[in-house]
C-alpha positions in Angstrom: 54.2 61.3 25.4 53.1 60.7 21.8 53.3 56.9 22.3 50.8 57.3 25.3 48.5 59.5 23.4 48.3 57.1 20.4 47.6 54.1 22.7 44.8 56.1 24.3 43.4 57.0 20.8 43.3 53.3 19.8 41.8 52.4 23.1 39.1 55.0 22.8 38.3 53.9 19.3 37.7 50.2 20.3 35.5 51.4 23.2 33.3 53.7 20.9 33.1 50.8 18.3 32.0 48.4 21.1 29.6 50.6 22.5 28.0 51.3 19.1 27.5 47.6 18.4 26.0 46.8 21.8 23.5 49.8 21.7 22.6 48.7 18.1 21.9 45.2 19.0 19.9 46.2 22.3 17.7 48.5 20.6 16.7 45.9 18.0 15.9 43.2 20.7 13.6 45.5 22.7 10.0 44.8 22.6 7.9 46.8 20.0 7.8 46.8 16.4 9.1 50.0 14.8 7.7 49.1 11.4 4.1 48.8 12.6 4.4 52.1 14.4 5.6 53.8 11.2 2.9 52.1 9.2 0.1 52.7 11.7 -2.0 50.3 13.6 -4.5 49.9 10.9 -1.9 49.1 8.2 -2.2 45.6 6.6 0.6 43.0 6.8 1.9 43.9 3.4 2.3 47.5 4.4 4.3 46.6 7.4 6.3 44.2 5.5 7.0 47.0 2.9 8.3 49.1 5.7 10.5 46.4 6.8 12.1 46.2 3.6 12.4 49.9 3.1 14.2 50.2 6.4 16.4 47.2 5.8 15.1 45.5 9.0 14.7 42.3 7.0 18.4 42.1 6.6 20.9 40.3 8.9 21.9 42.4 11.9 25.4 42.8 10.8 24.4 43.9 7.4 22.1 46.5 9.1 25.0 47.6 11.4 27.3 48.1 8.5 24.7 50.2 6.7 24.1 52.3 9.6 27.5 53.0 10.5 28.7 53.6 7.0 25.7 56.1 6.4 26.6 57.6 9.9 30.1 58.6 8.9 28.8 60.1 5.7 26.6 62.5 7.4 23.4 60.4 7.1 22.2 59.8 10.7 18.8 58.4 9.7 15.4 59.6 9.7 12.9 60.3 12.5 9.4 59.2 11.6 8.0 60.5 14.9 9.3 63.9 14.2 9.2 64.0 10.4 12.9 65.2 10.1 16.2 63.8 9.7 17.9 62.8 12.9 21.0 65.1 12.2 18.6 68.1 11.9 16.8 67.3 15.0 19.9 66.8 17.2 21.7 69.8 15.7 18.8 72.0 16.6 18.6 70.6 20.1 22.1 70.0 21.0 23.5 73.7 21.4 20.6 74.1 24.3 22.0 71.2 26.1 25.7 72.2 25.7 25.0 75.8 26.8 23.1 74.6 29.9 25.7 72.0 30.7 28.6 74.3 30.5 27.1 77.0 32.7 26.0 74.2 35.3 29.7 72.9 35.0 31.5 76.2 35.4 29.2 77.0 38.3 29.7 73.6 40.1 33.8 73.5 39.6 34.2 77.1 40.6 32.1 76.9 43.6 33.9 73.7 44.5 37.4 75.1 44.2 36.6 78.5 46.0 34.9 76.9 49.0 37.2 73.8 49.1 40.1 76.2 49.3 38.3 78.5 51.7 37.4 75.6 54.2 40.7 73.9 54.2 42.9 77.1 54.3 41.0 79.0 56.8 41.0 76.2 59.5 37.8 77.9 60.7 35.6 74.9 62.2 32.4 76.8 61.6 33.3 77.6 57.9 34.3 74.0 57.4 31.2 72.8 58.9 29.0 75.1 56.6 30.8 73.7 53.6 30.7 70.1 54.7 26.6 70.8 55.4 26.3 72.3 51.9 28.1 69.2 50.3 25.7 66.7 52.2 22.7 68.8 51.4 23.7 68.8 47.6 24.2 65.1 47.6 21.1 64.4 49.6 18.5 66.6 47.8 17.3 65.4 44.2 18.1 68.0 41.6 14.5 67.8 40.3 13.2 68.6 43.9 15.5 71.4 44.2 14.6 72.9 40.7 10.8 72.8 41.7 11.6 74.4 45.1 13.6 77.2 43.2 10.9 77.7 40.9 8.4 78.2 43.7 10.9 80.5 45.7 12.1 82.8 42.8 9.4 82.7 40.4 6.2 82.3 42.5 7.1 84.0 45.9 9.9 86.3 45.0 9.6 86.8 41.2 13.3 87.4 40.5 13.8 85.0 37.7 11.6 83.9 34.9 9.5 80.7 35.0 9.7 77.7 32.9 9.8 79.3 29.4 12.9 77.7 28.0 15.8 79.7 26.8 14.1 83.1 26.0 11.0 85.1 26.9 8.3 83.9 24.5 8.1 87.5 23.1 11.7 87.7 22.4 13.3 86.6 19.1 16.3 84.3 19.1 19.7 85.9 18.2 21.3 85.5 14.8 22.4 81.7 14.7 26.2 81.5 14.8 27.1 79.0 17.3 23.6 78.0 18.7 24.7 79.3 22.1 22.4 82.1 22.8 24.8 83.7 25.1 27.6 83.8 22.5 25.4 84.7 19.7 23.7 87.6 21.5 27.1 89.1 22.5 28.5 88.7 19.0 25.4 90.3 17.6 25.7 93.0 20.1 22.4 92.4 21.7 23.2 93.2 25.5 19.4 93.2 26.4 19.0 89.6 24.7 22.0 88.4 26.6 20.6 89.5 29.8 17.4 87.7 28.9 19.2 84.5 28.1 21.2 84.6 31.5 18.0 85.2 33.6 16.5 82.2 31.9 19.6 79.9 32.4 20.5 80.7 36.0 17.9 78.5 37.8 18.2 75.5 35.6 22.0 75.8 35.6 22.1 76.0 39.5 19.8 73.1 39.9 21.8 71.0 37.5 25.2 72.0 39.2 24.2 71.2 42.7 24.9 67.5 42.8 28.2 67.9 40.9 29.3 70.7 43.2 28.4 68.8 46.4 30.6 65.8 45.1 33.4 68.0 43.8 33.8 70.3 46.9 33.6 67.0 49.1 36.4 65.3 47.1 38.5 68.4 46.7 38.4 69.2 50.4 39.4 65.7 51.6 42.2 65.9 49.1 43.4 69.3 50.2 43.4 68.1 53.8 45.6 65.1 52.8 48.0 67.1 50.7 48.3 69.9 53.5 50.0 67.3 55.8 52.5 66.1 53.2 56.2 66.7 53.8 56.8 68.6 50.6 54.4 71.4 52.0 56.6 71.8 54.9 59.8 72.1 52.7 58.1 74.6 50.7 57.2 76.6 53.6 60.6 76.3 55.2 61.9 78.3 52.1 60.0 81.4 53.3 57.2 81.0 50.9 53.8 82.3 52.2 51.3 79.8 53.5 48.6 80.9 50.9 51.1 80.7 48.0 52.2 77.2 49.2 48.8 76.2 49.4 47.7 77.6 46.0 50.7 76.7 43.8 51.7 73.3 45.4 49.0 72.1 47.4 46.0 72.7 45.0 47.6 71.0 41.8 48.6 67.9 43.7 45.0 67.8 45.3 43.2 68.5 42.0 44.2 65.5 40.1 41.4 63.2 41.5 39.0 66.2 41.0 40.0 66.7 37.5 39.1 63.1 36.7 35.6 63.4 38.4 35.2 66.8 36.7 35.6 65.1 33.3 33.1 62.3 34.0 30.7 65.1 35.3 31.1 67.4 32.3 30.6 64.3 29.9 27.3 63.5 31.9 26.1 67.0 31.6 26.7 67.2 27.9 24.5 64.2 27.4 21.5 65.9 28.7 19.5 66.1 31.9 16.0 65.0 31.2 14.4 65.9 34.5 15.8 69.5 34.5 15.0 70.2 30.8 11.6 68.9 31.3 10.8 71.0 34.6 12.1 74.3 32.9 10.9 73.5 29.3 14.5 73.6 28.1 14.6 72.5 24.4 17.6 70.1 24.8 18.4 66.6 23.7 17.4 65.2 27.1 13.7 65.6 26.6 14.0 64.7 23.0 15.5 61.2 23.9 12.9 60.5 26.6 10.0 61.4 23.7 12.0 59.2 21.3 12.3 56.1 23.6 8.5 56.3 24.3 7.7 56.6 20.6 10.3 53.7 19.8 12.0 56.1 17.5 15.2 54.0 17.3 17.0 56.2 14.8 17.2 59.1 17.2 18.1 57.0 20.3 20.8 54.9 18.7 22.4 58.2 17.3 22.3 59.8 20.8 23.9 56.8 22.4 26.8 56.8 20.0 27.1 60.4 20.3 27.0 60.3 24.1 29.6 57.4 24.2 31.7 59.5 21.9 31.6 62.4 24.3 32.4 60.3 27.4 35.5 58.7 25.8 36.7 62.0 24.3 36.4 64.0 27.6 38.3 61.1 29.4 40.8 61.0 26.9 41.4 64.8 27.1 41.5 64.3 31.1 43.9 61.4 30.8 46.2 63.5 28.7 46.0 66.6 31.1 47.1 64.1 33.8 50.5 63.9 32.3 50.6 67.6 31.8 49.6 68.6 35.4 51.6 65.8 37.1 54.7 64.5 35.1 55.1 61.5 37.3 52.1 59.9 35.7 53.6 60.6 32.4 56.7 58.6 33.3 54.9 55.8 34.9 52.7 55.3 31.8 55.8 55.6 29.4 57.6 52.8 31.6 54.3 50.6 31.4 54.2 51.0 27.6 
């Protein structure tokens, strides 16, 4: 197992390194002149040339990359001229909001998918199964941004149950003491139950809108795998030992059917963690998704290339964890990988 983990770590490092090189080169061959944007449209040619030298853009591409990657691992992620702040400070301020929203959306999606997937396949009720399949088709067919707008119209305008697009808190509320950057956690640790309730009411609608497509995909995948596993011979063997159908379904059927869902869940979580632009824009959510869109429009390369690097790292890390969990959940995969190595 250790040998397999080491191989996966090496492979992950190569992937991140390759992605960082590709993104670094692509951002520099895109149309536009960042030096001109920084110096201003009325700046002289000498002023623009001075910005080039200051940013190191006059150096060969490999030297620029080496300087960037060396500074990155020393904690210097560059400077955002469009925001007037260091990139590390900007992303550190925005990232907790995206992480909190992503985690809530992921928990909603995976919990609902497991519950409804189990219920539909265990009950053998055609009406219930049809309802679950209809929800799955609806979730895959409706764009999340359209559902977000519809939920605002319904639950903010017509039936004012939830707050509107105000961000993470009521504008009149003060944020909790900064401990983790996650308002739900910070409010609980600070003993602010009222503030915790305010945070929850603001996060429900964007989290549900963000969770709808992942839920639809996961429940369809899990349902199909559960139906396939329920017809396997080992299920009949377990049932012949006098074990109840529910226990057999839960302890033996679900773990075997969950492996493909686990892989998909890892990819979905990584995608959610990198931000959802449209949902953040609609709900005025101060996350990294809206930040990156603004940075691309302003050609703020320092922010974009750092985000790409961090996003790639998140994807690779989550997939590495899922790959290791495969061996923990299903020893057969661990044995196969060890024999391949």
